[in-house]
N, C-alpha and C positions, 0 to 999 in steps of 0.2 A: 095610936099610928103603926102599921107592921113593917119590918123592916125591908125596905130594897134599896136595892144600891143601884148605879150605875158606872159603868167602870169607866177607866180613863178609855180606851179604845171607843167605847161607843160614847163618850160622852163629844170626843174629837171627830166624830164622824157628824154630830150632832151640829156640832156646834159648823162644823165643813157645810153640810149643806144650811145653815141658818147664813153664814156669810156668800154662799154661790145664788139662793133667792133675794138676799140684799133689806130679811126681817127675819125673826126669828121663830126660829123650827122650832116645834115642842113633838117628841114621838110620844105618841098615845100606848098604852099598853091593855090590852082586854084581857078578857077571859070569857068565850064563851062555850057554851055545849056543844056538842056534837064532833066530832070527827072522827075518826077511825077509833080511836081510843077512850072516848066518850065529854072531853073537854079539847079546845083550841083553843092555840094562843090568834088573838089577834092584833093588828100593830097596824097603824095612821098615823100619818105626819100630817100636824094641824099647827092652825097661828093663835087658838086661845083655849083656855082647859075651857070643862066645865063645873060648875055646882057640886062640889061634893067630889070633886076630884084631888085627889092627893101626888103631891109635887117633887117628885124623888128630882134634887138639883147635885151637878160635880163640876166643877171646873165653868162653869158659866150654862151650862147646857140642863137640858130641864126635859124628865120623861113623867108623864102625864097614868097615872092609874085611878078608874073611878072605885068607888067602895065598894062594890061588890066583889071585882073579882082583889082586894087589896091582900083575904085573907087564904085565896088561894094562892098568890103568889108571896106569901110574908116568907121572911130569906133569901129571898130569890139575888141573881144578878141580872141587868141586862147588859148584856155584852153583844162587841159586832168582832164579828170574825172573817180575815179574808183565806180562803180555801180555795183551792187548785178549778173548784170547780165554782166559782162563785164568790161575792162577797155579802152580809147578810146580819141583820141584827139576830139575835139569839138570846133562849130566857136561860140560862140556869135557876130551874128548879129544885129545890131540895125535894118538894112536899108529892115531887111527879114520881109514882112508884112505877111506871114506863111510858114508853111513850112508843109511838109508831116509825117507821125508816124517814120518812119526809123530816120530825123533828119539830114540827106543827103542832101535834094531838100528841093528847098524856092521859094518864088514867091518874088518882087520886087515892 
């Protein structure tokens, strides 16, 4: 399994979302072809893992990464940031050579 980690801030937010929902919520992180730089992150909140998903767990929170996306995310940190313009999950991917201004699209 490629090394992907969940930050404390991301874990706290996933746990908060689970608490609000009244059941466990997991963050699914995938990489799809497309976007202005070649690849784009696809983030979704889900209730269950799918076959072949890698489970990243930290402080009781879980993120899921499919087996196709895992190599493209190797060494990444899944973070949650709160900024003046809003709050969002953010992928800190050391494999990304460039990214677009929106921060969702990247190239390798």
